[in-house]
N, C-alpha and C positions, 0 to 999 in steps of 0.2 A: 834263236829266242826259246829258251825252254822254260814253258809256263804250265802250272797246272791251271784248268777250265775248272772253275766254283760253280756248286752247285745253283738252281735258280734262284734259291730265297737268298743266298750270297750274295750271287751277282746282281740281284736288283737292291741289296742295302748296301752293297759298293758303288753302284750308280747314283744312288738318292744321297746317300750317308756323307762318301769319301770322293766324289766326282770323277768316280771311274771310269774312262772310256778305252773299250779295249782297241778301237783304231788308232789312238795315242799312246799305249802304251809300249810299242820298239821305240820309237822317237826318243819319249822318257828314258828308258832304260841308256838307250844310246848317249843322249846329254848327260846323265850322272857318270855313266862311266869316262867320257870326255873330260870331264870335270875333276875325276880322281886322277886322271893322266899328268893332267897340269897343274896340280897340287904337288909341289916337290915334296911336303912332309908326309904324302897321303900315296905318293907314287907306287911304294911296293904292294899295295895292298889288292887281295885276288878275292874278289866275291860273286856269289853266283845271281842269274837274272830274279830266280827266285827271290832270294832275301832284299836286292835291290827293291823290288817290288813291296816287299813287307814294311820296307822303310817309305816307299812312295804312299803306300795306304795308309801308313800310320800318319804319315804329312797331310792328309788327304789331297793327294798329289800336287802340290805345291814344290817346286823344283829348290826354290831357295830354303825352304824349311826342311825338305830332304837333305841336302845339302849339311846344314846346320848339325843335324841330328846324326848324320853320319860321321860327320868330324869331331864332334863329340863323343861317338861311340868308340873309335879307335883312338881318342884323346885320353878318356877316361883308363884304358889300359894301362898307362903310364901315370895318372893321378891317385887311381886305386888299385896298386898290384895286389893288397890284399883280397880283394875281391876279383880279380883277371887274371890272376898270374899264377902257373902250376895249376893248370885245369887239367890234369891228368885222370879220367875216368877209373883208373886202377890206382891210384893214391891212397894209401892208408887212411888217411881222415876223410878224402872224399868219400871211401867204400862203407867206413862204418858211419856216415853221414847218409847215404845213400840205403844202408839197411835199418837205419833208424826210421826213416819214412818221414822227416821232418816236412818234406815239400811234396805234395803229390796233388798234381791236376788231377781233374777227373776225367773219367774216359768218357762218360754220358753227357747226352745234351739234351735240353728240354725240346729243343726243334732243331730241324734242321739250318735256322740261321741264327742259333744261339748262341751267345758268348759262352767262354770256356771259364767253368769253377775250378779256381787254382785254391787248393786247402795248404794253408804254413801251420804245423803243431809245434810251438817255440817248447812248449813244455819236455819234449820228448829228450831231447840231447844232452849228454853231461857237460855243463860248464866248467867243469873242474879239467876236462881235456879237450874241449875245444870250442873256440872262440864264437859268436855271433856271425864275424862275419868269416868263418869257416864256412858258414850254413848259408848266408845268402850269396858266398861263390856258387854252392852247389843249385841255390835256386835262380841264379843268373845263368847257368850252366843251360839247366833245365826249357828256361826262357828263350835261349837261343834256340835251341830244338823246336821249341813252338813258332817261333818265327819263321822255321825253315819249314816245315810240315803241315802246321794245322792253320786253315784257313780259317775257321770259327775264330781262331783266337785272333789273328791279325785282323780278319775284318768287322767282327762281333765285339770283340774285346776281352777283357780278362774280369770276371769277378772273384775277388778274393775274400776266403772265408780262413781269417785268423782265429786260432783255437788255442787258448791260453792256459788249459788243463793244465797243473802242475808245474807251472813255470815258476823259476824259482828266482831270488833276487838277485843269484849271480848273473843269470840270461839278461835280467834287467840293468845289471849295473853297465854291462858289456853296451849298450846302446846309449854311446856317447855323442855329443853335439856333435865332434868331427865324423861319428860313421851316421849319424842322420843326416850332415848335409849329403854326404857322399850317395847314399841312399836315395833320397830324394831328388838329386839331380840324374842318377840313373834314370829312376823309375820316370821321370818329370821330361829332362831336356837330351835323355841320351837314349833309350831303347824308343820305338813307335809303337808303344801299349796303347790301346784305349782303355783307360780304366775304369769299369762300368760301377763298379760299389766294392764298400769294404766292408766284411760283415764280420763281427769281433764277437768268440764265445770267450765264458767262462773266465771272465777278468779276475785276478789275484787282488790281494790287498798292495798298495802304493802302486796299482795302476797307472792313475791318473796323471802323477808326476812325470812318467815316461811318454805318457800319450798327450798329455797337453805341449810340451816340446816336440813332440815329432808334427800336431797339427800346425803350430805356428810356423812351420816351414812349408806348410801347401797353402795352396790361394783358395779362396772362398768356395771354388766350384768342387773342389775337392773334397774339402771339407765337409761340404754336404752330401756327398756319396758315403761317408763312414754312418755304420749305424752298430750301436753295440747291444747286441741281444742277451749276452751274460749268459745264463743257465735255460731262457726261455725257447725250447725248439720250436714250439708253435710259431711264434715270430720268427724264427728263422725259415719255416717252412712258408711263410707265404711270401719270401725273396728269393729262396733256392728249393726247389721241388724236392721233397722228400724220397723220389724214386731214383734222384742224382747221388745220395749219401751210399758210404757205405755200410753195408748189412751191420758192421759192430757198432755204428753210429746211429743206428735206429732207422736205417734208409734199404731201400730195395737192390742198390746196386752191389758190383763185387764188394769183398772187404778189403779191409786196408791192408793187410799183409799181402793180398795179390795184385794191390795198386804198386805197393812199394816194390814188388819184385818185377812186375812190369818197365817200372820208371829206372831201378837198378838197370835192366837188362838196355834199356833205351839209351841210358847215357855211355853206358859200355859202349856200345856197337856205335859210336860218335867220337870213340878215342881219337880216331886216324885225324878226324876233322878238327877236335879241339887243340892236338897237338901242333898240327898244321897253322891254325888260325890264331894261336898265341903269337907267331913271330910278323904279324899284319897289328902293328900299331902306328901312331902318329911318330913322325921323328921331328921332334918339335927345333931341331938345331937348322933345319931346312924350311919351318914355317916362314912366310912372307908376314911380317908383323909381328905384335908383343904374343909372346908364348900364351898357353889359356889357362896356365896355370897363375897368371896375375890377375885372370879375370875371375875363376871360380873360386879360387883357397887363396888368392895373395892375402899380403900380411894385412891392405887394409879394407880386405872382404868383409863386409858384415855378413850375419845370416841371412842376405834377401831375403823374401818370399819370391816361392819357386810359382811360375803359372803354368797353364794347361789349357790345351785346347778343346 
C-alpha cells in the first residue's frame, strides 16, 4: 500500500468529518480493488492506492458510494468525450488554454488544514477559437492531478473563485443545457470533490440567465454555498484571505503569470499518465444491467436536480 501520511490538521479533519480510520484503510482499498475486478465493464481499469483513497475520502468512506462514483467516473469518459477524450497536455488547444491561465488553483493555504482555492477566469480565453468544453477539459485535468497529490484539496475541499471579468456573450452562449447537465454531473456525481464554496467576481450583463439555469440543477445545499461578490473585493477578502490572491489581483501571493507557468509545467509532467488513463473507461457492452446512458442522459431523462453530500 502506497499512501501519503496526512499532516496532523488534515488527519484530525479526516477522522472527524470523513470517518477515516487508518487501521481500516488497507481493507477498504482491497474491497474496492476486488469490486473493480469483478465488474466486467471496469475490469481493465488500473488505479493507484492514493487515487482510490481520494475517492474513499470524498465519499466519507462509504464503500457503496465510492463504487458509485468510480463507476460514474469511468462511465463519463464515454458519455462526455468532449470533456475526457484527447487529454494530451501537448495538444495545441490544451497548450493554448494552459498558457492563457483560465484555470489556476492557488498554491498558498489559509492554514495547514484549509481547503484549496481554485480560480477560474472565463473571460481569458478566445471563444472564437476554443469552446467552453475545451476549457472545462483542462480544468478537469488539473482536478485529476489535485486528486492524486493534494491532500488539502481531497480532505478539506475546494473553494471555487470564478472571475467573469471581460467574459463575452460567446462564452456564455456555449454554456448550453446539455453541457450544464454534464458539468453538474461531473461535479456532484463523478468527482469526489468537497465543494466548500463558490465565489463569483465581475459578473457581466446577462449573467443572471445562464446562472439561473446552472443553479436550477443544483441542490439547495450547493446553492447556499454560492456567493456573488461582483467587484466588491472587501467582501471577497472576508471569505478568501488577501494573502492567497495573486499580486496582480491586489493580493500578497505570487503573480498570475507565475501560477500559469507552474500549472502548465505540472500538467505537462503528467502527460504519460493522461495518455494511459484515457484507455481506462467503462465498457458498456459488458455492463451487467442497463447502460448508464439511459439513467443519466436518456431520452426520458429530465433535468433532475442533483444532490450532494
